[in-house]
N, C-alpha and C positions, 0 to 999 in steps of 0.2 A: 745501702743500695736501694732498699725498698723506698726510701724517701725520695730519691732522685726519680724513680720510675713514676711515682704518683704525681710529682711536680711536672713532668713532661706531658702528661695526658690532658692538662687543662687547656692547651692551645687549640684542640680540635673541636671545640664546642660549636663554633660557627658553621662548620661543615655538617654537623649533625642536625642543626636547626634547618639548614637548607634542604637536606634530604627529607626531613619530616614535612617541610612545606610542600615539596614535590609530591610526596605520598598523599598528602591531604588534597592536593590539587587534582589528582587523577579522578576521584569520584565526581567532582564538580564538572570536569571536562566531559566525562562519560554522560552525565545528565544532560548537558547542553548540546552535545553532538549526537547522542544516540537516543536517549529516552524521551526527551522533549519533542523532537520531530516525529517520532513514532506515535506518540500520544496525539499530536496534531493530525496526522494522517488518519488515525483510527477515529477521531472525533468527526473529521470531515466525511469519512465513509459512512458513519452512523447517521449523520445528518442527511446525506444523499439517500440512503436506504429508507429513511423515514419519509422523505419527500416524494417517493415514487408513487404515481397514481395510475389508474387505468387509462390507457391511451398513450402512455409515454413510450418512446422508442429507447431501448436500452441495449447494453452489451453486458454479458455475464463474465464472471472471472475466467471461464473456460473459453471465451471468445465467441459465444453464440449471440447473434444479433436477433432482435425480435421486438414485437410490440406487446405490451401488457394488455390483455383482453379481459381479465377478471381477477378477483381476489379469492383465495381459497384459505380463509383463516387469516389471522393477524400476521403470520410469518411466511406465507406462501402466495405465489401468483401463478396465473395461467399466462404463458408466453406463447404467442403465435409466431412461429419461425418461418412458416410458408403458408400458402393457401390451404386452409382446412387442416393444418398440422399444428397442434398445440402441445406444449409440454408444461409440466408443473415444476416451478423452481422455488428455491428458498429465497427469502428477502436478502439474506446475507450473501447470496451468489451474485447480486447486482454490483457490477464494477463501476458503471457510469451511464449517464444519459447520453444519447446519440442524436444528433440532428439528422434530418432527412438527407442533407447533402452528403454527410459522412457515410450513410448507408448506401446511397447511390454510387459513391466512389468505390466502396468496397465491392459492390456487385460488379461494377465495371472492371475493376482490377481482376476479379476472379474470372470474368468472362474473357478478358484479354489473355490471361495466363493460360486458360484452357485452349484457346484458339491457337496460341503460339506453340503449344505442345504437339498439336496435330500437324504442324508444318514440317516437323523434323523427319 
């Protein structure tokens, strides 16, 4: 009986190789779909943060729009968010550069949403 049982198990080798192949494919898929795009986004964010200069219009990760008015060390900026209102931010808090048109649109949207609230 023992000889028959060992002879029957030889036919399932192809399925084991397929399962092993799938298990080896999972780390490669994770790398190409998760790790690689995240590294690219991180690299792009670092390049953007290195390229920020005094006078640039930016938006922070918390959604604050403003203009860089000065540097306070290698990792901090002074950000003017309104007339004579400046805050100090970390270089890492910069999400992106903003064009003057985008700032004007945001201000217009805020003004329009404020005026429509008073109509109710």
